[in-house]
VOBA-1610 file (N, C-alpha, C; in pm, whole numbers, padded with zeros to 5 digits, always signed):
BEGIN
Met-02547-00357-01753Met-02500-00427-01635Met-02437-00324-01540Lys-02466-00337-01410Lys-02418-00242-01310Lys-02324-00312-01212Leu-02212-00249-01183Leu-02115-00300-01086Leu-02171-00279-00945Val-02175-00386-00863Val-02232-00374-00729Val-02130-00403-00618Leu-02019-00470-00650Leu-01921-00505-00547Leu-01784-00523-00610Val-01683-00473-00543Val-01544-00500-00580Val-01475-00555-00457Gln-01411-00668-00472Gln-01334-00726-00362Gln-01192-00747-00413Ala-01096-00685-00346Ala-00956-00694-00387Ala-00874-00750-00272Ile-00784-00840-00305Ile-00697-00902-00205Ile-00554-00890-00256Trp-00463-00846-00170Trp-00323-00840-00208Trp-00234-00863-00087Arg-00109-00887-00114Arg-00008-00905-00009Arg+00063-00773+00016His+00151-00775+00114His+00231-00657+00144His+00327-00628+00029Gly+00382-00509+00030Gly+00480-00471-00071Gly+00618-00524-00036Asp+00717-00475-00108Asp+00856-00516-00088Asp+00895-00499+00059Arg+00964-00596+00112Arg+01002-00593+00254Arg+01146-00639+00271Thr+01199-00613+00389Thr+01331-00665+00423Thr+01318-00814+00453Pro+01429-00888+00452Pro+01422-01031+00482Pro+01369-01057+00623Thr+01310-01173+00643Thr+01263-01210+00777Thr+01371-01282+00856Glu+01471-01331+00786Glu+01584-01399+00852Glu+01702-01398+00755Thr+01815-01448+00800Thr+01934-01450+00716Thr+02004-01583+00731Tyr+02103-01602+00648Tyr+02185-01723+00659Tyr+02271-01716+00784His+02315-01829+00830His+02391-01839+00954His+02513-01745+00955Asn+02591-01744+00849Asn+02713-01663+00845Asn+02700-01540+00754Asp+02580-01495+00730Asp+02558-01381+00642Asp+02617-01255+00704Lys+02689-01176+00622Lys+02750-01053+00672Lys+02646-00943+00695Phe+02526-00958+00638Phe+02421-00858+00656Phe+02333-00897+00774Thr+02356-00834+00887Thr+02280-00863+01009Thr+02155-00774+01014Gly+02077-00788+01119Gly+01956-00708+01135Gly+01982-00559+01132Asp+02099-00516+01180Asp+02133-00373+01180Asp+02146-00317+01039Tyr+02177-00404+00942Tyr+02193-00360+00804Tyr+02058-00315+00746Trp+01949-00375+00790Trp+01817-00352+00733Trp+01743-00242+00808Ile+01805-00125+00825Ile+01741-00018+00902Ile+01643+00065+00819Phe+01656+00063+00686Phe+01564+00143+00605Phe+01427+00075+00603Gly+01325+00153+00571Gly+01190+00098+00559Gly+01128+00055+00690Gly+01162+00118+00800Gly+01103+00083+00927Gly+01199+00012+01018Gly+01305-00042+00964Gly+01409-00104+01044Gly+01379-00246+01085Gly+01479-00327+01078Gly+01467-00464+01128Gly+01414-00562+01026Trp+01395-00683+01074Trp+01356-00794+00989Trp+01208-00786+00947Gly+01183-00816+00821Gly+01046-00828+00771Gly+00966-00700+00765Gln+01033-00586+00755Gln+00962-00457+00752Gln+00943-00409+00609Leu+00837-00334+00586Leu+00810-00277+00456Leu+00920-00177+00421Thr+00966-00180+00297Thr+01069-00087+00251Thr+01002+00032+00182Pro+01078+00139+00156Pro+01022+00250+00077Pro+00973+00204-00060Ile+01039+00105-00118Ile+00993+00049-00246Ile+00854-00012-00228Gly+00834-00087-00119Gly+00704-00148-00091Gly+00595-00044-00071Met+00628+00066-00004Met+00530+00174+00014Met+00493+00234-00121Arg+00593+00257-00204Arg+00569+00313-00338Arg+00484+00217-00422Gln+00511+00085-00412Gln+00432-00013-00487Gln+00284-00001-00452His+00255+00012-00323His+00114+00019-00283His+00050+00154-00312Met+00128+00261-00310Met+00072+00390-00353Met+00034+00383-00501Glu+00119+00321-00580Glu+00088+00305-00723Glu-00034+00217-00744Leu-00044+00109-00668Leu-00162+00023-00677Leu-00288+00102-00640Gly-00279+00182-00535Gly-00392+00267-00496Gly-00433+00363-00606Lys-00335+00420-00676Lys-00365+00511-00788Lys-00437+00437-00900Lys-00395+00314-00927Lys-00462+00234-01031Lys-00606+00204-00992Ile-00627+00173-00865Ile-00764+00147-00818Ile-00847+00275-00828Arg-00786+00391-00791Arg-00855+00520-00803Arg-00895+00547-00948Asn-00802+00525-01041Asn-00833+00550-01181Asn-00947+00462-01231Arg-00949+00339-01185Arg-01051+00245-01233Arg-01187+00267-01168Tyr-01191+00286-01037Tyr-01319+00285-00965Tyr-01364+00420-00910Ile-01276+00520-00910Ile-01316+00653-00861Ile-01325+00752-00977Lys-01222+00752-01063Lys-01223+00845-01176Lys-01310+00796-01291Gly-01351+00670-01285Gly-01444+00619-01385Gly-01379+00565-01510Leu-01261+00509-01499Leu-01193+00451-01615Leu-01179+00299-01597Pro-01275+00217-01621Pro-01401+00237-01692Pro-01523+00252-01603Tyr-01512+00231-01471Tyr-01629+00234-01383Tyr-01619+00347-01282Glu-01721+00431-01274Glu-01726+00529-01166Glu-01810+00466-01055Phe-01743+00403-00960Phe-01809+00319-00861Phe-01800+00377-00720Leu-01687+00440-00686Leu-01665+00493-00551Leu-01666+00646-00552Ser-01700+00705-00438Ser-01696+00850-00423Ser-01552+00901-00430Lys-01537+01027-00466Lys-01403+01086-00473Lys-01342+01105-00334Arg-01425+01119-00233Arg-01378+01130-00094Arg-01403+00997-00025Tyr-01311+00961+00064Tyr-01324+00836+00137Tyr-01455+00831+00216Ser-01522+00718+00210Ser-01644+00696+00287Ser-01637+00557+00349Gln-01650+00549+00480Gln-01642+00418+00546Gln-01763+00331+00511Gln-01867+00389+00454Gln-01980+00309+00407Gln-01948+00240+00274Glu-01848+00289+00203Glu-01813+00232+00073Glu-01689+00143+00076Val-01594+00175+00162Val-01464+00107+00160Val-01436+00043+00295Phe-01400-00083+00292Phe-01360-00155+00413Phe-01222-00214+00388Val-01127-00184+00474Val-00990-00234+00460Val-00959-00321+00580Arg-00903-00437+00554Arg-00864-00528+00662Arg-00718-00566+00640Ser-00645-00579+00750Ser-00505-00616+00744Ser-00471-00704+00864Thr-00369-00785+00847Thr-00316-00856+00963Thr-00244-00754+01051Asp-00211-00793+01172Asp-00149-00701+01268Asp+00003-00706+01258Lys+00054-00691+01139Lys+00198-00682+01115Lys+00226-00543+01060Asn+00336-00484+01103Asn+00370-00350+01059Asn+00372-00340+00906Arg+00432-00439+00838Arg+00446-00432+00692Arg+00310-00436+00622Thr+00214-00513+00677Thr+00083-00522+00613Thr-00003-00399+00645Leu+00010-00347+00765Leu-00062-00224+00800Leu-00013-00106+00716Leu+00120-00094+00701Leu+00176+00014+00618Leu+00141-00004+00471Ser+00134-00129+00425Ser+00092-00155+00287Ser-00051-00107+00265Ala-00140-00141+00357Ala-00280-00098+00346Ala-00290+00055+00351Phe-00216+00117+00443Phe-00216+00263+00455Phe-00165+00328+00325Ser-00055+00276+00272Ser+00003+00332+00149Ser-00094+00319+00033Asn-00166+00208+00029Asn-00265+00187-00076Asn-00376+00292-00066Met-00422+00319+00056Met-00527+00419+00075Met-00478+00560+00042Val-00350+00587+00069Val-00292+00716+00029Val-00297+00729-00122Gly-00265+00623-00194Gly-00273+00626-00339Gly-00415+00647-00389Met-00513+00590-00320Met-00653+00604-00361Met-00711+00740-00325Tyr-00686+00784-00201Tyr-00756+00901-00150Tyr-00665+01009-00096Gly-00534+01001-00120Gly-00439+01096-00062Gly-00473+01240-00092Ala-00381+01330-00064Ala-00402+01475-00078Ala-00469+01507-00211Thr-00575+01577-00207Thr-00663+01612-00318Thr-00685+01497-00415Asp-00587+01464-00492Asp-00605+01356-00589Asp-00495+01252-00574Gly-00427+01250-00460Gly-00321+01153-00439Gly-00191+01191-00507Glu-00190+01302-00580Glu-00074+01338-00659Glu+00025+01424-00581Asn-00017+01484-00470Asn+00068+01578-00398Asn+00161+01512-00297Tyr+00150+01383-00279Tyr+00235+01315-00184Tyr+00372+01290-00245Asn+00476+01313-00166Asn+00610+01281-00213Asn+00621+01131-00229Lys+00706+01090-00322Lys+00729+00947-00337Lys+00796+00894-00212Ala+00754+00776-00169Ala+00813+00715-00049Ala+00962+00696-00071Gly+01039+00725+00029Gly+01183+00703+00022Gly+01261+00820-00034Glu+01194+00927-00072Glu+01266+01042-00126Glu+01270+01153-00025
//
């Protein structure tokens, strides 16, 4: 049996809150890390998607168990779609860094460090 298609769907990684309680002491200024402001991807969320990208690389690029994709990114093989929200675009980007980043994705510093 030969693998012919992989379709993966996921949500964004860890993010800051989109709103707060009426009298919450943590206002929008408190959530400056991870892009700043409400509903933004955090460094933890970036790291989550880099790790997910590495798992996808191990499975479908390195051949554990399927050698399905090329070691170098090819737009003929991979199509990425995201909503037009900063957190989802950064999640998709972080995932691709995990899959195809510097040489083998291992040379990138961990997000947030």
